[in-house]
N, C-alpha and C positions, 0 to 999 in steps of 0.2 A: 497584481493578484494579492489578495489579503492574507496576512499571516494569521494562523489560528493556533490556539494553545488548547490541547486536549488534556484530560486527566487520565493517566494510565496507572497500572499497578505499581510501576516504579517511579511515579511522579509525573511531572510535566512532559508532554510530547509536543514538540515544535512541528508545525506544518504550514503548507501553502495550499490555499483553496481557491478554486475558480467556480463560481455559480453559473450554471447553464441559464439560458434565457427563458426557457419554458418551465412551468411548474412540474411538468411530467418528464423533464429532461433525464435521460439515463445518468447513472452515476458510475464513476470509475475510481478505484484506488490504485495508486502507483507505488511500488516498493523498490527501494534502492539496493545496490550491491553490498557486499560484506563490509561491516563497519571496521573490522580489524585490518582491512586492506584499503582503507581510505574511502569506502563507500559512504555516501550521504545523499540527501534528497536533491542536491544540485549537481549530481553526477550528469554528464552530458546525455547519456542514453536515457536516464530517468526523466530529465527535463524534456527530451524529445517525445517520450511516451505521454508525458503530461500534456504537451502541446497538441499531440495527435488527437487526444480525447477532447481537449478544449475546442479545437477547430471543427470537430464533429458535433458540437453542441452539448457535450456532457457536462455535468457538474463533477469536478475532478479534484481529488486530494492527493498530495504527496507529502510525506512526513519523514522526519529523522527517527530511526529506531533509538531505543534507550542507549544513553551514553554517547550519542552523536550530536554535534552542534549544541543547541540549547535544550535538547531532550535530556531529562534526568535519568539516573540509573546507570548500570553497567551492562556490558555485553553479557548475554546469557546463553550462548551456544545454540540459539535458535528457539528455545522454549519461551523465553521472555519476549523475544522479537515477534513470535507468533501471537502472543497475547497483545502486544502493541498493535499488530495488524488488525486483530479482531476488534480492539477498542476503536481504532480509526474507522473500520468499516461500520461499526455500530453508530458512530458519530455521523458518518456520511449518510447513512440510511435514516437516522432520526431527523437530520437536517433537511432531507429530501424524501418525505414520506410518500409522495405521489410518483416517485421515479418509475419510469417505464421498464428499465433494465438495470442490472447490476453487474459490473465488470471488475476484474482484478487483473493487474498487470505487474510484472516484475522483471528485473534484470539481474542475472547471475544469482547470488544469494537471495535476492528479492524474489526471483522466480521460484526458488525452492520453498520459501516461506509462503508465497502466494498459492502455490499448488496444495500445500498443507491446509491453508485457509479454505480453498475451494472444497476440499473433502469434508470440511466441517460446516460448510454454509451452502446448503442445497438451493437457496434462492439465487445463487450466482448464475447469471445467464451466459457469460463468456469470460474468456481469459486470454492473456497474452503472456507467454513465457519466453523471454529472450535470453539465450545462452544459459540454460539451467546447468548448474555444475554437477553433472551426472557422475563424474569420477571422484567427486569430493564428498558427496552426501548420499544417504540411503533414500531411494525413491520408491521403496517397496510398498509404501502406503497407497500408491496409485493402483495396486493390483486388485 
């Protein structure tokens, strides 16, 4: 799966991308757990989500939030990470303009960021939130 480098607000964003076989393949963005707890795009649960979408014919992207791996910047308590996710989703949609659907999936911290992204992106058709950290973060934005 090819490495991609996106340009985000904090600089370079490192990612891995798999292109679907069809021009109208749906797209999916996969978000990793908390960077300060060792979360990164190669986390086993994140990789499993990535492969789940790949096997179903999606064009799928996973990436490292700012300050993780070769992504530039520093952890920003969720604000900057939400911006990184929005940048990644913009890139995914621009790269696949004929996509039939748009999905967002996240694990733990990534689920919290993903749900915030969903609230700002009405074009999103579906989402998967694995183990959202409901005791650690405010989810009142879902009300």
